[in-house]
N, C-alpha and C positions, 0 to 999 in steps of 0.2 A: 251585797251589796251594801256598803259603808255610807253613812248622811252624817254630816255633821248642824245642830246649835236650830234653826227654823229651817234648811233647805230638810226637804223629803224626797224618797221613791215614789213618784204617782204612775198611775197608770189611770189612763184621764178617757180614753174610748173603744174600742169591742177589741176584747183581746181575748187570746188564747193560749191557755202554756198547759205542759205538764213535767211533774221531775217536783225539784228543790226549789224553792225561792226562800231566801233568806234576806232579811233588813234589818240594819242597827243602826240604831239612831246614840250619836257617843255621849249624847243630852239626854237625857230620858224622861227632861221635862217636857220634854218636845218629837210633835209627830215626826215616826220612823216613816209607816208605809199607809199610803191615802188613795185608797182605790175608790172610781167611780165608772158609770156607764155599766155597759152590758162586757159580759167575760165569762167564759168558763176557763176553771184550770181543777186539774187532776193530780193529787198530789198535795205535798204539803209543804204550807208555808206558814216561816218562821220568823217569829218578830221577837227582835230589840227591841223596845221602844214603842210607843204609844200605834194606835192601829184607828182605821174609820174605815168602814165599810161603807157606801151607798149604790142607789142603782141596780140593778137586776142581776148580780153577780150569781154562779154558779160554782157554789167548790164543792169538788166529790176528793174525800181525803178525810185531812185536819188542820185545824191551826194549830201550831205550836206557840204559847208566849211565853219569851225567859222572865225570870224574874225581875220584875221591877215594870210590864209589862203593865201595858191595859190598852181594855179597848174604850177608844175618844168615844164611838157612836158608829150606831151599824140604822140604816136606813132603808126607806124603799122596799123593792120586791127579793132583799137577798134568801139563795136557798144553802143553805151549807148544811151538806151531807156528811155523816161521817163513813168513811169507807175503807177497811182494812185493807183490802187489797190495792186501792190507791196511794195507800198511807206506807201499807211494807215495799211498794213495786219506787215510790220514791227515795225511801232509805237504804233501797237496794242497789241505788243507784250510787252508795259511798260507804266507804269502811272505818270500820271504829276501833277504835283499841276498848274502846268501856264501852257499855251501850246507855243511854240514854234514859233517865231515871225523873217519871215528873214530882216535883214537888208536892204539886198541891193540882186540882182539878177546877174548872167551873163553867158549870152549863150554865148559856145564855139562851 
């Protein structure tokens, strides 16, 4: 999902998903992904831009923030659980010429 400027990709209701969710805001000063409500996601959320999480989300997998990305806020009762199985399943959906290499790691 590509968004621009003050536009953002917003999930604001009960929602379930599995796989790989990639959201990029061409303007890194603005919010790229805004997630609120009660939702369940198994896999990878890949954000290029700012990220906001609120409500009662459950994420089994990982959140990748590409260079320059930042967590704008995490509020509510977020349950973010690193899962190698869910991460590997999501990466198995795509093929890459070169593997992804983390540049930095931050635990919140």
